[in-house]
GUMI-418152 format. One line per field, with one value per residue (C-alpha): x, y, z; residue in three letters. Coordinates in nm, 3 decimals. Layout:
% GUMI-418152
xx	(X  ...) .
yy	(Y  ...) .
zz	(Z  ...) .
residuo	(ALA  ...) .
***
This chain:
% GUMI-418152
xx	(23.674  24.063  24.160  23.879  23.947  23.702  23.635  23.424  23.170  22.999  22.895  22.912  23.170  23.149  23.355  23.422  23.553  23.540  23.840  23.712  23.398  23.386  23.101  23.116  23.097  22.813  22.594  22.648  22.580  22.282  22.137  22.177  22.145  21.880  22.063  21.811  22.033  22.382  22.313  22.163  21.925  21.772  21.928  22.252  22.526  22.821  23.091  23.359  23.550  23.539  23.648  23.345  23.486  23.127  23.158  23.440  23.726  23.745  23.669  23.681  23.363  23.257  22.963  22.743  22.535  22.258  21.969  21.725  21.974  22.316  22.438  22.759  22.785  23.092  23.346  23.723  23.945  24.221  24.517  24.347  24.714  24.682  24.291  24.326  24.617  24.372  24.161  24.420  24.542  24.137  24.184  23.905  23.557  23.255  22.955  22.784  23.118  23.217  23.253  23.569  23.759  24.043  24.401  24.659  24.785  24.452  24.421  24.727  24.673  24.349  24.491  24.775  24.558  24.194  24.127  24.124  24.182  24.297  24.266  23.854  23.935  23.999  23.651  23.323  22.988  22.703  22.405  22.099  21.812  21.477  21.226  20.935  20.918  20.799  20.553  20.484  20.173  19.864  19.766  19.427  19.105  19.013  18.715  18.978  19.189  19.003  19.240  19.209  19.489  19.545  19.521  19.837  19.782  20.091  20.207  20.152  20.322  20.107  20.412  20.778  20.873  21.206  21.397  21.721  22.021  21.995  21.653  21.621  21.735  21.465  21.163  21.250  21.285  20.952  20.764  21.024  21.107  21.406  21.680  22.004  22.202  22.001  21.752  21.878  21.653  21.336  21.039  20.680  20.418  20.189  19.862  19.835  19.540  19.468  19.219  18.979  19.279  19.590  19.793  19.744  19.732  19.600  19.789  19.513  19.722  19.799  19.476  19.709  19.681  19.999  20.131  20.253  20.545  20.590  20.743  21.001  21.376  21.370  21.397  21.171  20.976  20.909  20.789  20.594  20.445  20.374  20.183  19.967  19.930  19.805  19.582  19.376  19.353  19.232  19.490  19.289  19.003  19.158  19.269  19.450  19.765  20.069  20.463  20.461  20.598  20.911  20.714  20.482  20.755  20.959  20.644  20.659  21.062  21.085  21.377  21.500  21.581  21.362  21.438  21.447  21.695  21.529  21.373  21.038  20.729  20.741  20.378  20.593  20.799  21.202  21.231  21.184  21.521  21.490  21.222  21.146  20.962  20.768  21.084  21.373  21.664  21.829  22.060  21.964  21.888  21.597  21.505  21.465  21.390  21.639  21.509  21.783  21.994  21.741  21.805  21.678  21.925  21.951  22.098  22.185  21.878  22.018  21.933  21.863  21.695  21.462  21.167  20.822  20.614  20.255  20.027  19.681  19.511  19.198  18.894) .
yy	(7.576  7.432  7.110  6.836  6.617  6.342  6.067  5.728  5.702  5.384  5.360  5.727  5.904  6.266  6.537  6.797  6.900  7.241  7.378  7.727  7.618  7.641  7.619  7.978  8.051  7.766  7.959  8.316  8.108  7.917  8.056  8.359  8.459  8.198  7.999  8.058  8.370  8.227  7.875  7.765  7.506  7.365  6.999  7.146  7.039  7.131  6.922  7.002  6.889  7.026  6.967  6.862  7.003  6.945  6.590  6.529  6.479  6.653  6.462  6.541  6.522  6.514  6.748  6.761  7.081  7.229  7.470  7.269  7.068  6.986  6.653  6.456  6.177  6.026  6.108  6.102  5.891  6.109  6.107  6.259  6.488  6.645  6.727  6.837  7.082  7.257  7.320  7.469  7.699  7.844  8.020  8.076  8.026  8.117  7.821  7.906  7.817  7.466  7.351  7.477  7.470  7.256  7.329  7.285  6.992  6.820  6.934  6.754  6.449  6.421  6.435  6.182  5.939  5.970  6.161  6.026  5.653  5.632  5.423  5.366  5.180  5.596  5.674  5.558  5.680  5.803  5.575  5.724  5.710  5.790  5.872  6.084  6.369  6.334  6.612  6.569  6.463  6.558  6.917  6.929  7.096  7.444  7.302  7.080  7.338  7.647  7.972  8.140  8.356  8.741  8.730  8.948  9.146  9.137  9.386  9.284  9.399  9.385  9.601  9.550  9.737  9.876  9.775  9.914  9.693  9.920  9.849  9.449  9.410  9.623  9.485  9.102  9.218  9.441  9.087  8.877  8.623  8.392  8.496  8.308  8.659  8.961  8.778  8.456  8.445  8.499  8.330  8.354  8.091  7.996  7.803  7.587  7.389  7.204  7.294  7.094  7.134  6.956  7.163  7.478  7.535  7.843  8.014  8.094  8.342  8.595  8.481  8.362  8.067  7.904  7.697  7.395  7.352  7.657  7.769  7.610  7.828  8.139  8.503  8.736  8.804  8.433  8.405  8.694  8.528  8.214  8.385  8.547  8.227  8.057  8.308  8.276  7.896  7.998  7.792  7.561  7.799  8.121  8.428  8.672  8.494  8.681  8.672  8.707  9.061  8.990  8.967  8.727  8.487  8.533  8.424  8.085  8.086  7.811  7.853  7.526  7.314  7.000  6.673  6.777  7.011  7.386  7.637  7.554  7.370  6.978  7.068  7.287  7.131  7.217  7.204  7.559  7.676  8.036  8.223  8.578  8.824  9.149  9.363  9.526  9.685  10.039  10.113  9.782  9.393  9.126  9.052  8.682  8.486  8.172  7.857  7.667  7.937  8.065  8.424  8.724  8.810  8.991  8.959  9.153  9.309  9.244  8.889  8.724  8.403  8.222  8.005  8.084  8.021  8.206  8.336  8.531  8.666  8.464  8.645) .
zz	(2.711  2.677  2.572  2.477  2.724  2.782  3.061  3.077  3.373  3.322  2.993  2.912  2.797  2.900  2.674  2.675  3.039  3.104  3.280  3.337  3.559  3.910  4.171  4.192  3.813  3.768  4.039  3.832  3.514  3.624  3.926  3.977  3.599  3.548  3.223  2.934  2.811  2.925  2.837  2.483  2.566  2.866  2.733  2.714  3.029  3.133  3.290  3.552  3.851  4.184  4.537  4.790  5.169  5.306  5.475  5.718  5.469  5.156  4.790  4.411  4.210  3.881  3.863  3.546  3.544  3.372  3.348  3.563  3.755  3.910  4.037  4.114  3.844  3.970  4.278  4.176  4.394  4.378  4.616  5.004  5.024  4.701  4.747  5.118  4.972  4.742  5.012  5.237  4.907  4.969  5.301  5.516  5.372  5.490  5.574  5.252  5.066  5.092  4.725  4.525  4.219  4.178  4.159  3.875  4.063  4.092  3.681  3.621  3.787  3.621  3.317  3.376  3.531  3.464  3.131  2.804  2.858  3.225  3.519  3.509  3.945  3.987  3.926  4.160  3.949  4.155  4.176  4.097  4.341  4.234  4.514  4.536  4.705  5.106  5.135  5.516  5.702  5.531  5.608  5.823  5.674  5.762  5.948  6.165  6.254  6.359  6.333  6.639  6.669  6.542  6.128  6.006  5.675  5.496  5.248  4.892  4.555  4.235  4.081  4.184  4.481  4.587  4.865  4.911  5.095  5.419  5.433  5.414  5.749  5.910  5.624  5.774  6.174  6.149  6.094  6.295  5.971  6.019  5.771  5.861  5.774  5.896  6.185  6.276  6.608  6.383  6.371  6.223  6.271  6.009  6.027  5.686  5.560  5.279  5.012  4.783  4.519  4.652  4.434  4.667  5.060  5.242  5.541  5.761  5.951  5.669  5.422  5.155  4.924  4.761  4.551  4.680  4.442  4.147  3.836  3.677  3.648  3.395  3.313  3.514  3.166  3.130  3.470  3.451  3.101  3.241  3.566  3.277  3.114  3.462  3.532  3.193  3.230  3.620  3.783  4.079  3.974  4.014  3.785  3.995  4.080  4.093  4.257  4.636  4.795  5.005  5.358  5.198  5.061  5.379  5.541  5.437  5.587  5.906  6.136  6.072  5.744  5.691  5.601  5.228  5.328  5.288  5.535  5.460  5.586  5.448  5.251  5.013  4.712  4.762  4.387  4.384  4.607  4.536  4.422  4.285  4.466  4.385  4.461  4.282  4.406  4.330  4.186  3.976  4.067  4.162  4.516  4.574  4.867  4.913  5.092  5.076  5.251  5.437  5.338  5.107  4.830  4.551  4.177  3.864  3.700  3.358  3.294  3.619  3.696  3.880  4.050  4.086  4.377  4.336  4.602  4.615  4.870  4.994  5.035) .
residuo	(MET  GLY  MET  PHE  HIS  LYS  VAL  LYS  ILE  GLY  ASP  GLN  VAL  ILE  SER  PRO  ILE  ASP  TRP  GLU  MET  SER  PRO  ASP  ILE  SER  PHE  GLY  THR  PHE  GLU  SER  TRP  GLY  GLY  ARG  GLU  ARG  VAL  ARG  ASN  ASN  GLU  GLU  CYS  VAL  TYR  TYR  PHE  PHE  VAL  ASP  ASN  TRP  GLY  ASP  GLU  PRO  LYS  LEU  CYS  LEU  MET  GLU  ARG  ALA  VAL  LYS  HIS  ALA  LYS  ILE  ILE  ALA  GLU  ILE  LYS  ALA  PRO  LEU  GLU  ILE  ILE  LYS  GLU  CYS  VAL  LYS  SER  GLN  GLY  ARG  SER  SER  THR  PHE  GLU  LYS  SER  TYR  ALA  ILE  ASP  GLU  GLN  ILE  LYS  GLN  TRP  LEU  ILE  ALA  ASN  VAL  LEU  ASP  GLY  GLY  ASP  SER  ARG  PHE  ILE  VAL  PRO  SER  VAL  ALA  ILE  VAL  SER  THR  GLU  ASP  MET  GLY  LEU  PRO  LEU  PRO  ALA  ALA  SER  GLU  GLN  VAL  PHE  THR  GLY  GLU  LYS  VAL  LEU  LEU  PRO  SER  GLN  PRO  ASP  PHE  VAL  ILE  ILE  ASN  ASP  ASP  GLN  ILE  ALA  ASP  VAL  LEU  LYS  ARG  TRP  ASN  PHE  PHE  ASP  SER  GLU  TYR  ASN  PRO  SER  GLY  ARG  PHE  ASP  ASN  SER  PHE  VAL  ARG  THR  THR  ASP  PRO  ALA  VAL  ILE  VAL  ASP  GLN  ARG  THR  SER  LEU  MET  TRP  GLN  ARG  ASP  GLY  LEU  ASP  ILE  ASN  SER  ILE  ARG  THR  ILE  GLN  ARG  ASN  ILE  GLU  ASP  LEU  ASN  ASN  LYS  SER  PHE  ALA  GLY  PHE  SER  ASP  TRP  ARG  LEU  PRO  GLY  MET  GLU  GLU  ALA  MET  SER  LEU  MET  GLU  PRO  GLU  LYS  ASN  SER  LYS  ASP  VAL  PHE  LEU  GLN  PRO  CYS  PHE  SER  LYS  GLU  GLN  PRO  PHE  ILE  PHE  VAL  ALA  ALA  GLN  ARG  LYS  PRO  GLY  GLY  TYR  TRP  PHE  VAL  ASP  TYR  LYS  GLN  GLY  ARG  ALA  PHE  TRP  SER  SER  GLY  THR  ILE  PRO  GLY  GLY  PHE  GLY  ARG  LEU  VAL  ARG  THR  VAL  GLY) .
***
């Protein structure tokens, strides 16, 4: 953790700053690994500086990271030349990697100018915006949108199947699912209709009923316990909810991001950006579907973590 520096953001005193944390390490700690086994509790926050290079000009930001959220709480008006120098030192990066760890020069500038009672004029707190998630236009009822096309029976996996790295591209291309890496020209058209329960919808093409939101981030063991609990309580009137198979989860993937910055129909919540599927990998790991980046990926099977969006077969 290093020295216990602090910074004041509005009326909040942030301490300590974690100099060892970075966007890459944060993903490994909180997203790929799920958080609960690596972080003591859901309320524990980690604070670190990073360079945001997603816009026209890079900027220095202070991040608050926890199991359930990641939010920028302030922009730091450091000299633009040292921020650009940090970006330049990163070398060539992919489109998925535009958030960078700070370098030693930025760290020393922060210590000298901002932290521990430094000049507050360099700190621009982020303004919290409270909003209700846009779930898109109301879906039609089944009687209003009669499906006349050919139905598709996607493979379902009540138990975890094995999908190896050299098989995933064929799985996705077989059904023409969009995947930003393996099949960027893919498209799978659905026919979603509402039900009498606003928490679930039905895809008439695949005869699958889906949660519109889902389960919060957790280890796979906790996710499975939550599924059992929902089935015991007959969520939405049914007791056969399960994790989707790879093909079922990928059938929801849209070829373009919606206004909520995910590759999904707006009728689904953005709060489950990547979900478990009922598939594992050899020699180890679990498969996920990532609606934020538009891809299937795997992560270590030791203590992985992810969200859940449950499904059941209609009829």
